[in-house]
N, C-alpha and C positions, 0 to 999 in steps of 0.2 A: 397450399400447405401439404395436401395429400401427395402432390407430385414430389415435393422435397423428401417426404418420408419414404415413398416408394423407391426413389433413386438410392437413398442411403441404405435401405434394407437390401436391395439387390447388390450394392457394393460390398456390404458386410458379409453376405452369404456366399459371394463368389470368390472366396479365398482359395489359393492354390492348395491342392492336396499333396500330401507327403509322397515322395517318389520311392521311399524305402522305409524300412521299419525304424521308428524313432521313439525315444522316451523323453520324459521331462524331468529336469532337475529344478528344484525350487527350494526356497529357504529365506533366511534373513541375513543381512550384513550389518554387523555391529562393531562398535568401538570395544576393543578387548579390555581396556582399563575401566570403562564405566558402564558398559552394557547399552549405551545409547545407540539407537538405530541410526544408520548412516543413509541420508537421503541423497539419491543421485549417484550412488556408487556404481562402478562399472563391473559387470561380469562378462568375460570374453572367453570364447572357446575357438580353438583351431578346428575347422570342420571342412573336409573335402577340399583342402588346399586354400581355403579362405577363412577369414576371421569373422565370426558372428558374435554380436554382443547385445546386452540389454542393460537397463539402468534399474536400480532399486527404487521403489516408490516412496511416498511420504512416510511410510512406516518401516522402511528398510527391507521390504519383501521384494523378491525377484523370482522370475520363472523363465526358463529357457529350454527350448526343444532341441535335442541333439541326437545324432545317430547312435544306435546301440554299439557298444564297444569301448575302446580306450579313447579318452578325450583329455586334452590338456586345457585346464581351466586357470584363468587369472582373475583375481578380484583386486580392484584398486580404487582409491579415493584420494582426493587432494590432501596432501599433508600427512598421509599414512603410508606405511611400507606395504607394497603390494604382496599378495599371497598367491602362490602358484601350487596347483595340485594336478596330478595325473591320476585319473580314476577310470576304472573299468565298469561301465554302466550297462546293466542288462534289464533293468526295470526302472519305473519312476522312482526317483530318489530325493529324499530330503537332505539338503546339504547346507549347513550354516557356516558363515565366515565371520571370524573375529579379527579385525585388523588392528595393528599396533601403530601408535602415533610415532612419527619420525622423531629422532633425537633433535632436541631444540638447537643443537649446534649445526644442524643442516639447514637452518633457516635461509641461508643465502641462496640455496637452490630450490627453495620451496615456492610454489605458485601462491602468491599472497594477495594479489589485487583482486578487486571485484571482477568476477568472471561470468561469461555467458555459458549456457548449457551447450556443450559440444559445438563450438562455434562454426566448425566446417560442415559437418554432416547433418546436424539437426535441422529439420525444416522450420523450427520455430524462429520467428524474427522478433527483434525488439525485446529480448528477454535478458534481464540482469539478475544475477544470483549471488548471494553472500552466504557462506557457510560459517559454522562456529569457529573453524580454524582461522578463517580470514577476519572475523570480527576482532580478534586479538591484535591484529596489525593495523587496524583502521586509525586515522587521525583522531586526536582527542580535542574536542571543543567543549568549553565550559566544564572541563574536568571529566567528561564522559565521552564514550564512543557512541555516536548516535546513528542508527541505521538509516532513518529517513533523510538526515542531512547528507549522508554518503550517497544515497540514491539520487538526491537532487543535484548532485554533481555530474550525473550522467547525461549525455545528449538526449534531447527530447523531453527532459524533465525539468520543469521550472519551479522555483520557490515563489512565494508570494511577496518577497521583499522583506525589508526590515520590520520586525514586529508583527509579521504575518506568517502563520504556520501553514497556509494553504499550499497544496501541491497541484501543479497543472501539467498534464501529460499530453503531449502531441496536440495541443490546442484545446483540450477539453477543460471544462470548468472544474472547480474544486469539489463539486458534488458528484462528478462523473468518474470517481475512483472507487472501486470496490476494495475496501480494506478489511482484511480478515485476520483474526488472532485465534489460532486453533479452530478454524472454521466459523468462529463467531464474528458477526458483523460489528465493526467499530465505526460509529458515526462521526466522532471527532477524535482524530489520532494525535492531538497536540496537548502539550502542557505549556503554561505560561505564555500564551499567545504565539506558540510556535517555536520558542527557544529550546524546548525539549520535546521529544516525541513521546507517545504513550508507551513505547517499547523499551523496556529495561534490558539492555544487552546481556546482563548476567543470566537472564531467564530464557534467552532466545537461542535456538539451534540453527534455524535455516530461514532465509528470506528470499522470496522470488518476486520480481516485478515484471509483469507482462505489459508492455507498452502497446502491443498491437494484436498479434495473432494468439490470443488466449484460447486455451482448450475449451471445448463445449461444456465442460463441467462448471464453468464460471458464467455468471450472467447478472443482469440487473443494473449494470452501469455501462456508459458509452465508451469510456476512454481507456481504462487500465484496471489491472488487478494487482494488489499488493497482498501476497499470501505469506503470513508470518507464522512459523511453527515454534512452539515452546520446547525447551529441553524436557526430557523425561525424568531426569534425576539419576544419579549414579546408583546402580544396583549391586555394587561391590563394596564400596567404602563410604563412610560418612565424611562430608566435606563442608567447609565453611569458607566463603570468600566474600569480599565486599570492598568498600572504599569510603574514605572520609575526605571531603573537600570543602572549599570555602563556600560553595553554593549548595551542595547537596551531599547526602550520604546514602549508602545502600548496603544491604546485607543479604546474602544468599546462603541457604542451608539445603543440603540434599543428602540422600543416603538410601540404603536398602530398607524396604519393609520386610521382605524375606529375600535373602541373598539369591541372586540369579532368577528370581521370580517376580519381584515387584520393587518399586522405588517411589520416592516422593521428592518434591522440590518446593521450597518456599522462598520467595524473593521479594524484598520490600525496598522502597526508596522514598526519600522525603527531602524537600528543600527546606531551608530554615531562614529565609530573609526576615520572617516575622519575629524570630527570636532576637535578631539584631535590632529590630525596631523597638522591641520592648525595653532594650537597654537605654533608650533615650529618656531624658527627664521631661521632654516636651509631651504633654498629654495629646496634642494633635498628631503626634507621630507614634507614640508607643501603643496606641490602641488600634493601629492599622494592621491589616493582614495581607500577606502575599506569599502563598506557598502552594505546593501540590504534594500529594503522596500517591503511591500506587502499590499494589500487592498482587503478585502472581503466585498461583498455587497449582500444583499438578501431582497426580499420582497414577500409577499403572500397576496392573497385576496380571500375570500370565495364568489363565484358567486351565489351559491344557496346551499341548504342543501345537494346536491349531487355533486357539482362541486367546485373545488378549483384551482386557478392559482398560480404558483410560477415562479419567475425569480431570478436568482442568477448569480453572476459574481466574477471573481478573476483576479487580476493583481499583478504580482511580478517581481522584477528586482534585479539583483546583479550587482555591479559595482566595477571593479578592475582597477586601473590606476596608472601608473608610470610616474609622471610628465606629460609632453605633448608628451612623447615618445611612450607610449604604453597604450592602453585602451582595456579592455574586459568587455562587459556587456552582460548578458543573462537573460532569464526569461520566465515565462509562463503567458498566459492570457487565460481566458475561459469565456463562457456565456452559461447558461442553461435556457431554457423556458420549463416548465412542466405544463401539465393539468391533474389533477386527476378527475376521474368521477366514482361515484358509479352507475354502469349500472343497477344493481339489488341487492337485499339483498345478493346474492351469487357471484356476479361478480364485480370486481374492476379493473378499467382501469387506466394506466399511460402512457401518450404520451409525448415524449420529443424531443425537437430540441436542439442540442448541438453543440457549436463551441469551438474549442481549438486551441491554437497557441503557438508554442515554437520557440524561435529564439536566435541566438547569433551574436554579432557584434565585430569584432576585428579591431582596428584602430592603424596604425603604422605611426610614424612620426620621422624617423631617417635620418641620412645623406645618407644612402644607399636605404632606402625604405620609401615611402610616399604613403599610400593608405589604403584601408579597405577591409575586407573580411566579408561577411554576409552569414548566413545560416538560413533557416526557414522551419518549418513544420506546415501546416494548415490542420485541419480536420473539416468536417461538418458531423454530425451524426443525423439520424432520427431513433427514436426507439419507438415501441409500445409494451406494455405488458399487458396481461390480467391475473388476478388471479381469479381462479374459485374455490370457496369453495363448492365442490360437495356434501359432507356430513361430518359427524364428523370424518371420517377416511381418507378422501382424499382431498387434496388441489392441484389443477392442475395449472400450470403456462405455458402459451404459449405466444410467441412473436416473433418479428423480429427486426433487426436493419440493416441499410445500412449506410456506412461511406465512404465519399469521401476524399482521401488523396492527398494533393499537397505538395511535398517535393522539396525544392530548396536547394541542397547540398552545393552550393558555388557560390557566386557572388563577383567578384573582380573589384575594381575600383581604380582610381588614378594611381600611378606609378607602381602598381602591374600588370605586363603584362601577367599573366596567363590567359588562356581562361576560361570563365565561364563554370561551370558544368551544363549541361542541367537539367531542372526540371523533376521530375517523377510524374506521375499521375496514380492513381489506385482507385479501388472501392472494398470495403470489405463488404460483405453481410453475414447475418446469419439468420436462423430460428431455433427455439428451442421449446421444450415442455418437461415438467417434472411433476412428481407427488410425493407428500409427502404422503406416505401411512402408516397408522397405522394398520398393518396386524393383530395384536393381542395385548393383554395387555402387552406382553413382547417383541414383535418384531415390529420395525419401519424400514421402508425402504424409501429411496429417490432414484428415478431412472429417467433418462431422456436422451434426445438426442439433441445435437446441431449439425447442419449441416452448415459449414462455406464455403464460396466461395470467392476467391480473384481474381479479374480480373485486369491484367496489361493493362493500356491504352496507346495508342499512343499519340504523341505530340512532345515535344522537345527532349525527351530521345532517345539516340542511343542504338540499340540492337546489341550485338556483337556475332559473330560466332567464336568459339574457336576450335582449333585442339586438338589432344591428349596431346600436350605439353602445353596447356593453352595459346597458342599464338593466337592473333586476326588474323583471315583470312577473315573476312567479317564484314561489318557494314550495318545494315538496319534501316530505319526510317519508321514510320507509321503515317497516318493522325490523327489529334487530335480527341480523343474520340473513336477511333477504338480499339476493344478488341484484344490484341496481344496474351495473354495467360491467361487461367483461371485454377485455382487450386481449387479442391473441397475436403473437408475432413469431414467425419462423426466423431463426437466426443461423444461417449456414456459416461454416468456417472451413477455410481451405488454405493450406500453406505447403510449400514444396521447396526442396533444396537440391540443386544439381551440382555434384562435386566435379570441378574441372580437373583437379589433380589432388594430391595428398595435402596440399597446403592452401587451396583456394576453392571457393564455391560461389555460386550465385543463388539467390533466393527470391521468392515472390509469395505474396499472401493476399487473401481477401477475407475480411471479417465483418459480420453484421451483428450489431448489438441493439438491445432495446432497454429503456430505462423508464421506471414507473414512479419513482420518488424524486422530487426536485428540491434543491435548496434555494430558497428565494432570499436574495440579499441586495440591498442598494447602498451598501457601504463599500468603501474602497479596499478594506482589509477584511479578512475572515473574522467572524465574531461568533462566540459560542452561543449567542442568542439568535442567530439567523434561523429562519423558519423552514422546516421540512414540510413539504406539501405533497400528498399523493395525487395521482390522477383521479379525475371524477368525470361527471358528464360534460364538463367544459374544458378541463385541463387534460390534454391528451398525452400519451406516452411519446417520449422522444426516441428517435432511432438514428443510427449512424452506420454508414458503409465506409470502410477504410480499405484502400489498396496500398500495398507497399512492395518495394523491390529493393534488393540489396546485394552487396558484394563483400565477401570476407576473405582475408588472406593472412597467413602466418609467415613470419620471417625468422631467420636465424634460429632454426630448430625450435620453433614455437616460443622463443623468448619474447617476441613481439607479435602483436595481433593488430591488424588494421581492419576496420569495418566502415562501410558507407551504406546508409539506408535513406531512401526517399519515401515519402508517404503523401497520400491525398485522402482527406476525410470529408465526406459529404454528410452533413447533419440536418435532420428534419425535425420540425416542430420544436424549435428552440424557444426558450422563454426569456423575456426581458420585461421590465416593469414600465408602466406609463410614466411620463413626466409628472412629477408631483405626487406620485404614489406614496402612501403611508403603509407599508407592508408590515410594520411592527405593531400596528394597532389591532384592535379586535374587530375591525371592519372586515367584511367578506373579501377574500383575496381574489376571487375569480374575476371581478370587473376591473381589477387594477393591473392585469397582465396582458401582454401582447405576445404574439407567436410568429415565427418565421423560420428561416433556414440559416445554416451556418456552413462555413468551409474552413478547413485548416490544411495547410500543406507546408512541406519543409524538407530539408536535407540534414542528416545527422552524420557527423564524422567522428570517429573515435580511434585513437592510436594508443595502445596500451603496452607497457613493459611488464611482463609477467614474472620474471625471475631475476635473481641477482640481489646484491645489496641495495640497489636502487630500483624501486618499483613504483608504479603509478600510472597515470593516464593523462592524455590531452584530449579534451572533448570540445566540439564546436557544433552549434545548431543555428541554421538559417531558416526562419519560419515566419508564417503569417497566420492569423486567425481572425476571421471576419464574420459579421452577421448582417442579414438583410431582413428587417422586420417592418411591416407596414405600421406607420405611426411614429417611427423614430428616424430622424435625419432625412425626412422626405422619402422614405422607402429605399434610399440608396444603401449600398454596402458601407459598413462602418467597422472600426476596430473593436474587437472584444476587449474587455478589461485586461485579460491575461495575455494579450498580444505583445510579443517582444520580438524584434527582428533578429537580433544577434545575442547569442549566449556563448560564453567561453568559460571553460573550467580547466585548471591545471592542478593536478594532485601528485605530490611526490612524497614517498616514504623511503627513508635511507637508514640502513642498519650501520651506524657509525662504528660500533664495536659490540662486544657481547653485553656491555652495560648500557650503551646509549642507542636509542632509536629515535630518529628525528622525522618530522613530517611538516609539510606546508601545503596550504590550499589557497589558490588565488582564483577569484571569480570576477567576471565582467559581464554585464548585460545592458542592453538598451532599456531605457525606462519603460515602465508599463504605460498603456494607454489610460488616459484620465480625462475627466470632464472638468474644464475650468470655465469661469464666467467669460462671456463674450463682450459684456458691457455693463453699465450701471446707470441708475437714475436715483433721484431723491423722492421720498414720499414721507410727508409729515416730518421733515427734517432728518429722516433716517436714510442711509445709503442702502439701496437694494441692488444686488447683482442679478443679472439675468443670463440665462444659458440658452444657446441656440444649437449646439452640436454635441451629441453624445460621444464621449471618448475621442474627441478630436484633437487632443493635445497629448504631450508626453511628459512623464516625470523625468528628472535628470538621470543620466546614465549612472549605473550602480557598479562599484568595484570595491573589493576588499581582500586583504591578505590575512590569513590566520596561520599561526605558528604553534607547534607543540613539540615537546620533547619528553621522552620516557626514560627514566634511569632505573635500572634493575638493582635493587638493594641486595636481595637474596634470590637464588634460583635453585631450590632443592626439590627433591621428589615429593617430600611431605609438606614443605613450606616454601612459599615464595612471596616477595613483596616488591613494590615499585613505587616511584614517585612520578607523577605526571605534571608537567608544567605547560601552561597554555597561554596564548595571547591572541584574543579575538580582535580583529581590525587593527593589525599591527602598525600601520602607518597613519591611523587616526582619521580616515576618510569620514567626513560628515555626510553620510548618505541620507537622503531625504526620507523621512517617515511620512510627512505630509507637507503640502504647500497651501498656505492661506493668504488672503489678500486683505489689505487695509488702505485707507487713505494716508497719503504721506503727511506727517505732521508739519512739514515745511510748505507743502503745496497741496491743498485739498483737491485740486483738479487732477492730481497725479496719483495713481494707484501703485502700491508697493506689494511685491510678492515676498512672503516670509517662509523660509525653509525651516522645518522642525526636524532635528536629528535626534535619534534615540541614544545610540552608544558611540563613543569614540574609541577608547581603549578599554578592554575588559580582560584583565589578567585572571588566571585561575591556577590553583595548585590542588592536587588530590593525592592521597596515599591509598594504594590498593594492596590487598593482601589475600592470600589463599593458604589454607592448611587443612 
């Protein structure tokens, strides 16, 4: 580890010195109409016969070192009119930009599809980004534009199938995605078993998915990072917008606290299937519950020209109830307090205090069981990060974060006589440093190191000593706060892009990640009651090394972009459960788990049309994900549950006229790996199925067509409205939710497979407004 730190330190301090007198311009880039910071806006300067540029950060801040004298500056952002300035600079200068949104009549030449960050020159690979401008042109499903559903249409990103909200990125498990909302960790990013995501698009400004070469600032998961940023609120005018649909309704209110200094945003959403159920005269129906709600809150205030304070929060809950017999509710809540400070023209600081909470409650009220089961995860996270704009070719990021985990796996009350599962306490720390280096006109490199440390703390938790047969032979407890075990992992990151010419480049990257929390599940679909388990003296952290290479090319003056990426991921200390394990009980989990290695590899192809009346993309993924764990399938390699060989997605958005906007999505994928019975026998007159091979079969292939259309009723500066029409699964494909087996009624010696499908056709209509 010392070697890693020494090499990184030498690399950071060996930055080239300036060959002539230079000064620094810095400031913020904002939306002129709302005061919203623009993330990833470009500032470009013509310097010594060449163009030098930088991007604004997550808070709209930029810093650029330029020669003393007259300089031509250009600020631009997708969907906005670029701003050009010629300034005579003699000293460090604060220069803010306010960009105006393009006239909506120019939509046909606007870049509107999901885009990557600077696809040619950026060294980052496997990055997909959606801005607020692009959100408004996304396809509508179930009456809403869903960010996660859009990202699942990109190569390398797989959904969990019908009725499953899980997201699998480049072979990783559902728990291997770091999901952040305004820096707060989201443990379950789904509503209604995945048909809606946690993220209300009315409240979202920017979304970035890192499928591979994530910056060193992120850690704690093996496969991907989904970084979602909320809007700040309009600091110029009060606005109200929302929508009313057959399935859900939403309302968003924003406006200034003090004009030009502070603003607020409040956004709420709720489904109301339960209200329709109450209209039934059948008591077995009208007492059932099925709905979710969520609430996004945010406020900010400018303390001085160099200081700004943000506070944001989220609360979401799902409720599923069967009369008064059974109730399940789960959800996330979070709060983030951030302080931005421009320390100097070249140094920007962001300090954050973050709280996140995920919980589920199960209530049972039957003749045999009357009680409740509760589980909860609470985190407190302190983070500090400095961005140092050293010169025109180097941007350094250094920081640390420390997170305290309190996990209560299961609390039983009422007539449920099971013993409560003791709470787990742990401390997750990390320090990191990275540099974005413009090595030459053609070569760009991002390199960095993250060092993570996870300390298991004493308290209520019991620590088990296991023998070679995984039997418990000893139990130890430790005093509260005592460090029982600490794991340290260096996580180097390196990515580079070499520009072949103005329209094409080749890229390569290496990323190492470590993960200390695992989601244990033996169900075929994601479940809100799946168990999160931290590492301890028996369960070790997982690590993954991923290598990737790619080629990017633009055609027809950037109207089209083609990219091809290949990757190989080597995963260590992967977890699976033993045959017959009961991981949802209150029995100790340690003896029920097995450990081994995994590998994931594939090729991702993406052809995207960026401009014109017709936009969209064609994506294809060829991939494999396999595990090798002693005790499963004879120690041979076997398919992971998320393994799918082929994935195809076709997305098209067409601006038919000023009034009509049409979109269509077609997806096809090979069925997931699944465990089916290999035979059967009779015992006491009952048929018993037995299993010999884990994940040795396939679900049927999945394909679906979704259609949507948006009709603009009014489009005025102060008021606009539209109608959205949608049809999910337009040709009524009966995609399999589950496959079950039974004896044939006509021939008891023959076994029948029964396919259960969830939805055939699902129409939707919603009315959206803004004033």
